[in-house]
N, C-alpha and C positions, 0 to 999 in steps of 0.2 A: 680548354676545348682541344681535340685532337690527342695525339699521344700523350702530351703533358697531363691530359685529365685521364686517359685510359689507364696510364701507367699504375699509379695508385690503386685503381679499382682491381686491376689484374692482380697485384701482389696482394692484396688483401684476400682475394679469392684463393690463390695459391696457400696464403697462411691458413686459411681455413681446411682446405684440401689436406695440408701437411698435418694439421692437427688431429685430423680424422684418419689418416694413415701416415705415421711417419716414415714407413717404409718406401714411399714414392719415389722413383727415381726422375731426375729430370726430363727424361725423353717421356715418360709416362704421365707427366704432369701436362707436357705440351699436347699430346696426343687427346687427353680428357678435355683440356681447355677447347681444342679445336672441334673435337667429336660432338662436345654437349653445347656448342655456341649456337644461337639461333640466327639462320640466315637473315641477312640483311637485305638481299634482293630475291625477289621470288623466282627468277628464272634460274637460280643456282649458279649465277656468275659470280666468282669470288675475288673480282678486282679489289674489293675493299677489304680482304682478308677473310677469316673464317665466319665473321659474324659478331653478333652481340652477345657478350658473356653473360653465362647463366649460372650464378653462383650455386643454386640450388642443385641442378643437375650435375655439376662438376662435383660437388661434396658428395653426393650420393655416388658417382660413379668412382670416386676415390675409395670408398668404403667397400666396393666390389673387386678392386685389384687384390691379387694375392700378395699375402705378406712373405718377405723373403725369408728362407730359413736361417737361423742364426749362425754365425761362423763357428766351426768347431775348432776348439783349441787344443793344440799338440800338448800332451802332458807327460812329456820325457823327462 
């Protein structure tokens, strides 16, 4: 219960997100997780955090993030 139970769930969703889009940066992962969470309180009060994690929405949002261009190698 609590963070001890939530942590492996969030880690699993992050793994699914990274499998869908390997180019995701840590700040993008955080934004997606928070932005796709279902609110726990109907009045919008976030004292319990961003809300209930939504794996499907998080993975779908991960697919919409632009891929980073590959680094160009200097060929001298």
